[in-house]
C-alpha positions, 0 to 999 in steps of 0.5 A: 563211766566210773571207774572203780578201784580193783579190791584184793579184798585183803587188808594190808599188813600193819608196819610195826611202829620200829620199821615206821621210825628206821623208815623215817630216820632213813628218809631223814638222813637222805634229806639231810644229804640232799640238802648238804648236795644241793648247799654244795652246788649252791656254793660251787656256783656261788665261787664260780659266779665270783671267779667269774666277776672277779676276771671281769674286773680285772680286764676292765682294770686292764683295758681302763689302764691300756686306755689312759696309757694310750690317752697319756702316749697320745698327749706326750706326742701332740706336746712333743710336736708342738715343742718340736713345731716351736723349736724349728719356728725359733730356729727359722726365725734366728735364721731369718734375723741371722741373714738380715744382719748379714745383708 
């Protein structure tokens, strides 16, 4: 089944060249405006992305510093514990030597 377009029998009016130029300029302005809006949105997205990356980097730095500080604190506690154990052992030896001398 073939469908034929409806013909009104009339010829479409001719548009003057001046109107076509004005319409074209208006269309170009709209396209340029849309292009600027798209570019602005792209820049906004990039700015948000950079802020997110910056915040992530700052958070990561904080976590790394915190972990390093915790490791340093643990190392100091271990050294202090070893030092106190040595001091306690030295004190025991001195007491033992002092007790042996008095005997």
